[in-house]
N, C-alpha and C positions, 0 to 999 in steps of 0.2 A: 496322546493328546486328549485332554478332557473335553467334555461337552461344551463347557464354557469357552475354551480356547477355539474349538471348532466354530462356534457361533461368531466369535469375533473375526476369525479368518474369513468366514462366509460374507460377513458385512463388509470387511475391507476389500475383498475381491469384487463384490457387487459395486461398491462405491468407485473403485478404480475403473471397472468396465464401463460404467454409465457416466462417469465424470461428475458424480454427485458428492458434495462434501458430507462427511460423516455426521456433522451437526444437522444438516438438512435431512439426511436419512432418518435420524432419530426423531426429528420434529414431525416428519411425514408419518412415520410408523406408530410411534407411541406418544407423540406430542411432548417430546423431551429432547432438546438440542444437545444435552450433555449425556445422552443415553450411552453412546459408544465409549466415551471416556470413563463413565461410571463402571461400565462392564470391565474395562481394562484395570480399573482400580480394585476389582474384586467384588463389586456389589452384586448381590444375588439377583436372580431374575426368575419370575414365575413361569410355569409351563405355558400359560396362556399368552404371555408376552413373547416367548420363543416361537409359539405357533403363529402369532401375528407377524413377527419378523420374517419367518420362513415363507409365510403366505405372500407377503409383500414382495419378497425377492423372487419367488416363483411366478407370481402374477406379472411382474414387470419384465422378467426375462422373456415370458411368453409374448408380451406386447412388443418387446424390442425385435423379436424374430419376425413378426408380421409387419412391423413398421417399415417405412421407406428408409433407405440409408441416409445417414447424416450428410448434410452438404459439406463440401470441402471448404477449407478456410478461404474466405473471399475478402479478407481484410486488405485495405490498401497497402501497397508497397511503400516503404520509406525510401525517399530519395537520398542518395549518398552525397555528402558535402565534403569538399576537400578541407584539410585543416586550416589552410590560409583563409578560405572563404568563411569558415566557421568563426575564426578569430576576428575577421572584419565585422561580421554580424554581431558578435558579442560586444565588440568595442562600440559599435553604433548604439546598441541597446543600453549599455551601462552609461555612456556619456549622456544620452538623451534622458535616461531616468534620473541621473544625478542633477543635471541642470533643470529639469522639469520640476523636481521636488525641492530645490534648494531653499525656497521660502519656508517650507515646512521645517527643514532642518535648522535654519537660522532662528525661527521662532522657538523651537525646542531649546536650542542653546541659550537664547536670551532669557527664557523663562525658568530655566532650571538653575538652582543655586548650588547644587552638589557638583563639585569639580570632577569627582571620579565618575559620576554618571555621564557627564558631558564627554569625558575622555573615552569611556567605553563605547559610547554611541559614535564618536568620531572614528575610533578604531574600526568599528564594524563597517562604517560607510567607506573608509579608506581602503578596506580590504577588497571592495567591489570595483574600485575604479582603476583603470590601467592607462595612465596618461602617456601620450606619445610626444616627444621623447620622454623616457622615464624620469620625470622630474615633477616635483610638487612643492608648492609653498604653503606652509601652514603657519597661521598667525595666532598667537595667544595674547590676549589683551592684558593678562596678568592682574585682573581685578580680584581683590580679596585674597 
């Protein structure tokens, strides 16, 4: 393994252990967010930069050992919803959204003269509604 590959492996391991993105690592160490990707592409690196990288990794590993342990995940738990309940909620949302915004759609249809634009918009909106029972009436005035 070459010195170049060893450096990349060290950086990858450090980023994995600390949970830091490689771009963030590069920005912190040498003020270059693409530092690690440039290393992978074969770009040369000076000895002073290698020294900076190794010093940063060593310094932060020492800080981690003395630091308090990371808190466990305290994110709120997601409540489980049955498929029937989810479907009911979706139907309520889509019906409300459709009827709430119908004036906006009518204004769009009345002001647009391109039939294909109107047809595409109507198709997009019809894809989101789920009428009960499954039936829908669609009227086309046939103007023009």
